C-alpha positions as CSV (number, residue, x, y, z in Angstrom):
1,M,-20.8,-22.2,-27.3
2,K,-21.5,-19.3,-24.9
3,D,-18.9,-16.5,-25.0
4,R,-16.2,-17.0,-22.4
5,P,-14.7,-14.0,-20.6
6,I,-11.4,-12.5,-21.9
7,G,-9.4,-9.6,-20.6
8,P,-10.0,-6.0,-21.7
9,Q,-8.6,-4.7,-24.9
10,V,-5.4,-2.7,-24.4
11,A,-5.8,0.1,-26.9
12,G,-2.9,1.9,-28.4
13,F,-0.2,-0.2,-26.9
14,E,3.1,-0.2,-28.7
15,P,6.2,-2.2,-27.5
16,P,8.4,0.1,-25.4
17,P,12.1,0.7,-26.0
18,A,14.9,-1.4,-24.6
19,P,16.8,0.1,-21.7
20,G,19.9,2.1,-22.5
21,P,20.1,5.8,-21.5
22,T,21.8,7.2,-18.4
23,L,19.3,7.9,-15.7
24,Q,20.0,11.1,-13.8
25,G,18.6,11.7,-10.3
26,R,19.0,14.1,-7.4
27,F,21.2,11.8,-5.3
28,V,22.4,9.2,-7.8
29,T,23.2,8.7,-11.5
30,L,22.7,5.4,-13.2
31,E,25.4,4.8,-15.8
32,P,25.4,1.9,-18.3
33,L,27.9,-0.5,-16.9
34,E,31.5,-0.2,-18.2
35,A,34.0,-2.5,-16.6
36,N,37.0,-0.1,-17.2
37,C,35.1,2.8,-15.6
38,H,33.2,1.0,-12.7
39,A,34.9,-2.2,-11.6
40,A,37.6,-0.8,-9.5
41,D,35.4,1.4,-7.3
42,I,32.8,-1.3,-6.7
43,F,35.3,-4.0,-6.0
44,A,37.0,-1.7,-3.4
45,A,33.6,-0.8,-1.9
46,N,32.8,-4.5,-1.4
47,L,36.2,-5.7,-0.3
48,G,36.0,-7.8,2.9
49,Q,32.2,-7.8,2.8
50,D,31.6,-11.3,1.3
51,W,28.1,-11.4,2.7
52,V,26.9,-8.9,0.1
53,W,27.0,-11.8,-2.4
54,D,24.9,-14.3,-0.3
55,Y,21.8,-14.1,-2.5
56,L,23.4,-13.7,-5.9
57,P,24.5,-16.5,-8.2
58,Y,28.1,-15.1,-8.5
59,G,30.7,-13.6,-6.2
60,P,32.6,-13.0,-4.1
61,F,35.5,-12.3,-6.3
62,A,39.1,-13.1,-5.3
63,S,40.7,-10.2,-7.2
64,L,39.9,-7.0,-9.1
65,D,40.8,-8.8,-12.3
66,D,38.2,-11.4,-11.6
67,Y,35.6,-8.9,-10.9
68,R,36.5,-6.7,-13.9
69,A,36.2,-9.8,-16.1
70,W,32.7,-10.5,-14.7
71,Q,31.7,-6.9,-15.2
72,A,33.0,-6.9,-18.8
73,E,30.9,-10.0,-19.6
74,A,27.8,-8.5,-17.9
75,A,28.2,-5.1,-19.6
76,G,28.1,-6.8,-23.0
77,K,24.6,-8.1,-22.6
78,A,21.3,-6.5,-23.6
79,D,19.4,-8.6,-21.1
80,P,20.2,-8.3,-18.2
81,F,21.1,-4.6,-18.9
82,F,23.3,-3.4,-16.1
83,Y,23.7,0.0,-14.6
84,A,26.4,1.3,-12.2
85,L,25.1,3.4,-9.3
86,R,27.2,6.6,-8.9
87,D,26.6,8.6,-5.7
88,N,26.3,12.2,-6.8
89,A,27.6,13.5,-3.5
90,T,30.9,11.6,-3.5
91,D,31.2,10.8,-7.3
92,R,32.0,7.2,-6.3
93,V,30.3,4.2,-7.8
94,G,28.9,1.9,-5.1
95,G,26.8,-0.8,-6.7
96,V,25.0,-2.2,-9.7
97,A,21.4,-3.0,-10.7
98,S,19.8,-4.3,-13.9
99,F,16.8,-4.6,-16.0
100,L,16.2,-8.2,-17.0
101,R,13.6,-10.5,-18.4
102,I,12.8,-7.6,-20.8
103,D,9.6,-8.5,-22.6
104,R,8.9,-5.6,-24.9
105,P,6.0,-7.1,-26.8
106,N,4.1,-7.5,-23.6
107,G,5.4,-4.4,-21.9
108,V,6.9,-6.3,-18.9
109,I,10.3,-5.7,-17.4
110,E,12.0,-6.9,-14.2
111,I,14.5,-5.1,-11.9
112,G,17.1,-7.3,-10.3
113,H,20.8,-8.3,-9.9
114,I,20.9,-5.5,-7.3
115,Q,24.3,-5.4,-5.5
116,I,24.9,-2.4,-3.4
117,A,28.0,-1.9,-1.3
118,P,27.6,-1.3,2.4
119,T,28.8,2.3,2.0
120,L,25.8,3.0,-0.2
121,Q,23.2,0.8,1.5
122,R,20.3,2.5,3.3
123,S,21.1,5.8,1.6
124,A,18.9,8.2,-0.3
125,A,21.1,7.5,-3.3
126,S,20.4,3.7,-3.3
127,T,16.7,4.3,-2.7
128,E,16.4,6.8,-5.6
129,A,18.3,4.4,-7.9
130,I,15.5,1.9,-7.9
131,M,12.9,4.7,-8.2
132,L,14.7,6.0,-11.3
133,M,14.5,2.5,-12.9
134,I,10.8,2.2,-12.0
135,R,10.1,5.7,-13.3
136,W,12.0,5.1,-16.6
137,A,10.1,1.8,-17.2
138,F,6.6,3.3,-16.8
139,D,7.5,6.6,-18.6
140,S,8.7,4.5,-21.5
141,G,5.5,2.6,-21.8
142,Y,6.0,-0.6,-19.9
143,R,2.8,-2.0,-18.3
144,R,4.3,-4.1,-15.5
145,V,7.5,-3.9,-13.5
146,E,8.5,-7.1,-11.7
147,W,10.7,-7.8,-8.7
148,K,11.7,-11.3,-7.5
149,C,14.0,-12.5,-4.9
150,D,15.0,-15.4,-2.7
151,A,12.1,-15.7,-0.3
152,L,14.6,-15.9,2.6
153,N,16.2,-12.6,1.6
154,A,14.3,-10.4,4.1
155,P,16.0,-7.1,3.1
156,S,14.9,-7.6,-0.5
157,V,11.4,-8.6,0.4
158,A,11.1,-5.5,2.7
159,A,12.5,-3.3,-0.1
160,A,10.0,-4.5,-2.6
161,K,7.2,-3.6,-0.3
162,R,8.7,-0.2,0.6
163,Y,8.7,0.8,-3.1
164,G,5.1,-0.2,-3.4
165,F,5.4,-3.6,-5.1
166,T,2.5,-6.0,-4.5
167,Y,3.4,-9.5,-3.4
168,E,2.0,-12.1,-5.8
169,G,3.2,-15.4,-4.4
170,T,6.1,-17.7,-3.9
171,F,7.4,-20.1,-6.5
172,R,8.5,-23.1,-4.5
173,Q,11.8,-24.8,-5.5
174,H,12.1,-22.3,-8.3
175,M,15.8,-22.6,-8.8
176,L,19.1,-23.8,-7.4
177,R,21.6,-21.2,-6.3
178,R,25.1,-22.6,-5.8
179,G,23.6,-26.0,-5.0
180,H,21.1,-24.6,-2.5
181,N,17.3,-24.6,-3.0
182,R,15.7,-21.2,-3.7
183,D,12.1,-20.4,-3.3
184,S,11.4,-17.1,-5.2
185,A,9.0,-14.4,-3.9
186,W,7.4,-12.5,-6.7
187,F,6.2,-8.8,-6.7
188,S,4.9,-6.4,-9.2
189,I,3.8,-2.8,-9.9
190,I,1.4,-2.3,-12.8
191,D,0.8,0.9,-14.8
192,G,-2.5,1.7,-13.2
193,E,-0.7,2.0,-9.8
194,W,2.1,4.2,-11.1
195,P,0.5,7.7,-10.9
196,A,-0.1,7.4,-7.2
197,L,3.4,5.9,-6.6
198,R,5.0,8.6,-8.7
199,A,3.5,11.2,-6.5
200,A,4.7,9.3,-3.4
201,Y,8.2,9.1,-4.8
202,D,8.2,12.8,-5.7
203,T,7.1,13.7,-2.2
204,W,9.7,11.6,-0.6
205,L,12.5,13.0,-2.9
206,A,11.4,16.7,-2.3
207,P,14.2,18.8,-0.7
208,G,11.8,19.6,2.2
209,N,11.7,16.0,3.2
210,F,15.3,16.0,4.2
211,A,17.0,17.8,7.1
212,E,20.3,19.6,6.7
213,D,22.2,16.5,7.8
214,G,20.4,14.4,5.1
215,T,18.0,12.7,7.5
216,Q,14.6,11.9,6.0
217,R,11.7,13.5,7.8
218,T,9.1,11.1,6.3
219,R,9.9,7.5,5.4
220,L,9.2,6.2,1.9
221,S,7.0,3.5,3.3
222,E,4.8,6.2,4.9
223,Q,4.5,8.0,1.5
224,V,3.6,4.7,-0.3
225,A,1.0,3.9,2.3
226,A,-0.5,7.3,2.0
227,A,-0.7,6.8,-1.8
228,G,-2.9,3.7,-1.2
229,Q,-0.2,1.1,-1.8
230,R,0.8,-1.3,1.0
231,P,4.2,-0.6,2.5
């Protein structure tokens, strides 16, 4: 039988480590989730904003005790592995994000379960938080970072593109969320794309890109586009 094509050999690949360390950034610090340290701040930041849970399979929570119990359960898992997002400027925790579907033998990891309180949304801190997770994954040896979301979640779809993820397709009727159908949009960044994106991230994060009032001079989407990735 004639030889059939197969993918290129991946030389020197070794399974990367599992997530775990604190990730320190300029605007934000990602701390491994601890309910006793993080639940009260995040619950207070989300109070009265039930819409922040619309695309998640849990929440809103009726009381701090309920939310702390959820956090305690989430913090005890290796996958998903949750971080709390601490704003360096205020020292307040304003959200969570996680690594999940962690496939170390194949070098694949997903970022998800992102829940950011309104006070931290659309901030340099929340933007840098995801950058730190992407950076850690590739610097640790992962070959592919994934992002998936409800296809109707326009802010999440826009965020994926803004970070330089490539849209790969929509899984129709992928799951049920609280009894409602969910089609899932899938995105990825692969390791060959990372050097250009790293440079775009570094340029966006540079002090010179921010005015004295914290306003960004150049948008991340513009830096990503300049790096050759679609915004």
